[in-house]
C-alpha positions in Angstrom: -50.3 -22.7 104.5 -53.1 -25.1 104.7 -56.0 -22.7 104.2 -54.6 -21.8 100.9 -54.0 -25.3 99.7 -57.5 -26.0 101.0 -59.2 -23.4 98.9 -57.1 -24.1 95.9 -58.8 -27.8 96.2 -62.1 -26.7 96.8 -61.7 -24.3 93.5 -60.4 -27.7 91.9 -63.2 -29.7 93.1 -65.6 -27.0 91.5 -63.4 -26.8 88.0 -62.9 -30.5 87.9 -66.7 -31.4 89.1 -66.0 -33.8 91.7 -63.7 -34.9 94.4 -62.9 -37.9 92.7 -61.7 -36.0 89.5 -59.4 -34.2 92.0 -57.9 -37.5 93.6 -57.6 -39.1 90.5 -55.4 -36.1 89.2 -53.3 -36.1 92.5 -52.9 -39.9 92.3 -54.4 -40.3 95.8 -57.9 -41.7 97.3 -61.0 -39.6 97.1 -61.2 -40.1 100.6 -57.9 -38.4 101.3 -59.3 -35.6 99.4 -62.5 -35.8 101.8 -60.7 -35.7 105.0 -58.1 -32.9 103.9 -60.8 -30.8 102.9 -62.8 -31.2 106.3 -59.1 -30.9 108.1 -59.5 -34.7 109.6 -56.9 -36.0 107.3 -53.8 -35.9 110.2 -56.2 -37.6 112.4 -56.7 -40.5 110.2 -52.9 -41.1 110.0 -52.6 -38.9 106.8 -49.5 -36.6 106.3 -50.6 -33.2 105.9 -47.2 -31.8 104.4 -47.0 -34.9 101.9 -50.7 -34.1 100.8 -50.1 -30.6 100.4 -47.2 -30.9 98.5 -48.7 -33.4 96.0 -51.6 -30.7 95.7 -49.2 -28.1 94.8 -47.3 -30.3 92.6 -50.4 -31.3 90.7 -52.5 -28.0 90.7 -49.8 -25.0 90.9 -47.0 -24.0 88.6 -45.6 -21.2 90.9 -44.5 -21.3 94.5 -43.5 -18.6 96.8 -39.6 -18.9 97.2 -39.1 -18.4 101.4 -35.7 -17.3 100.1 -36.0 -14.8 97.3 -39.4 -13.6 98.8 -41.2 -13.7 95.4 -43.0 -16.3 93.5 -41.1 -18.5 91.0 -41.9 -21.1 88.7 -41.5 -25.0 89.9 -38.8 -25.7 87.5 -36.9 -23.0 88.6 -37.3 -24.1 92.2 -36.2 -27.6 91.2 -33.2 -26.3 89.3 -32.0 -24.3 92.4 -32.2 -26.8 95.0 -30.7 -29.5 92.8 -27.6 -27.4 91.3 -24.4 -28.1 92.9 -22.8 -26.4 95.7 -21.8 -22.8 94.5 -18.5 -21.8 95.8 -17.9 -18.9 94.0 -20.5 -16.7 95.2 -21.8 -16.1 98.5 -25.4 -15.0 97.7 -25.9 -18.2 95.5 -24.3 -20.3 98.3 -27.0 -18.7 100.9 -29.6 -19.6 98.4 -28.6 -22.7 97.8 -28.1 -23.4 101.5 -32.0 -22.0 102.2 -32.9 -24.4 99.3 -31.9 -27.4 101.6 -33.4 -26.7 104.7 -36.8 -25.2 102.5 -39.9 -27.1 103.6 -40.7 -27.2 99.9 -38.0 -29.1 99.1 -39.1 -33.0 98.9 -36.0 -34.3 100.7 -37.5 -32.2 103.9 -41.0 -34.0 103.5 -41.1 -34.6 107.4 -40.9 -30.9 107.9 -44.3 -29.1 108.1 -44.7 -26.8 105.0 -44.5 -23.2 105.7 -44.0 -21.8 102.2 -46.9 -19.9 100.6 -48.7 -21.3 97.5 -49.6 -18.9 94.6 -51.3 -20.3 91.8 
């Protein structure tokens, strides 16, 4: 996923005009953006998974759901993962369980993100 997020951020730098503009929109430092784009964020104590999740949240409105194997709106992703446990539909229960383990779930921020980005 890192390559796709890096490409997305490079596109945002070109579109917004500077790394500072991208950093401001993300709510991170310009240094963090620079370190991520050069592949040195983790070596300098940064969390790549959190940085990528923040970039996706700021610049993408869709994500590739690993359970459904299709892209869905971030709002739909949040609705699936935050709903109560379904007890009468086995497929809905499998989806709910997958959402609990998904690296796109903010509760799993310590896991390495493996979901693809579709912007």
